[in-house]
N, C-alpha and C positions, 0 to 999 in steps of 0.2 A: 581459407580463413577459418580458424577454429571457433566453434561456438562455445561460449563460456558455460560451464556447468550450472551457474546460477540462473541462466535463461531456460535451460532444458528441464531442470528439476520441477519448477512450478507447472509446466505444461504436462510433464509426466504424471505428476500428482493429480492434476485436474482430470486427466483422461482416466486414471485409475479410479478415482472417486466416481466419475460418471459411469464407468463400466460396472463398478460395484453396486451403484444404485439401480442400474438396469437389471443386474443379476438378482438383486433382492426383490425387485418388482416381479420378475419372472417366478421366483420361488414362492412368493405369496399368491400369485395367480394360478400356478400350475396345479396345486392340490385341489382347488375348487373346480378347476376345469376337468380334472380327472374324475372327481367325485360326481360331476354332472353327467359324464358319459358312462360311468360304471357304477354299479351299486357296491359301495364299500371300497374305499381306496386305502386299505391297510395291508400290511405285510406282517403276518403273525403278531397282531396286536400293536404294531408300531405305526405311527403316523407316517404317511408317505412323504411328507415334507422332509423328514430326516434323511430319507434315502436320496432325495434331490440335493439336499445340502451336502451330503457325503460325496455324491458324484461330482458336484460342482467344485468342492474342495480338492478332490483327487485330480481333476483335470487342471484346475487353476494353479494349484501348488506345484504340480509336476511340470507344467509349462513354464512357470516362473523359475523353477530350478534348472530346467533345460536351457532357458534363455541366459541365465547367469553362467552356466557351464560352457555354453557355446561362446559367450563373450570372452571368458578367460582362455579357453582352449584355442579359439580362433585367433585371438591376439598373439598368443605364443606361436601358433602355427604359421602365421604370416611372417613373424620375425624369423623363425627358423627357415622358412621357405626362401626368404630373401638371401640368406647366406648359403643354403644348400638346396637347390631346386630338385635334386634327385630324391628328396624326402617327401615328395607330394603324395604318393600313395599311402604311406604310413600316417601322415598327418590327416589325410581325409578320413581314415578309419577312426582316429580319435574324435574328430568332429562328429562323425556319424554316431559314435557311442554316446556322446553328450546329447545329441538330438533324440536318441532312443528313450531317454527319460520321459519325455512328453508323450511318446507313444504308449509307454507302460501305464501312465496315468489315465490316458484315454481308454485303454483296454479295461482297466479296473472300473472306470465309471460306466462303460457300456455293460459290463457284467453285472454291476449293481442295478442298473436300470432294467436289464433283462429279468433279473430275479423279481423285480417289482411287478412286471407285467405278467409273469407266469404264475 
């Protein structure tokens, strides 16, 4: 039985808003916690919260893009696989490339946070 999109969309929106509020709370709490443990939580005159926001955006937006890419590529791959099963290896590579987008965003955010600590 297919779930209508009208039922899924509000649940997806509610979970996105809840996660957004949780991330905002962490961003507001993290700089004060870091300042309490170290003297001066700045990176070359910038407030540390901008680095946290940048790292969160890098991870979040790349994960969102990877999810959309895997959805499109995965749908097409399953359709092609149903007609020609011998294409499995090639199609798996395309899905892996789409998932790699999230890994790149995670690496960028880790590099940003490492620069903050050093």
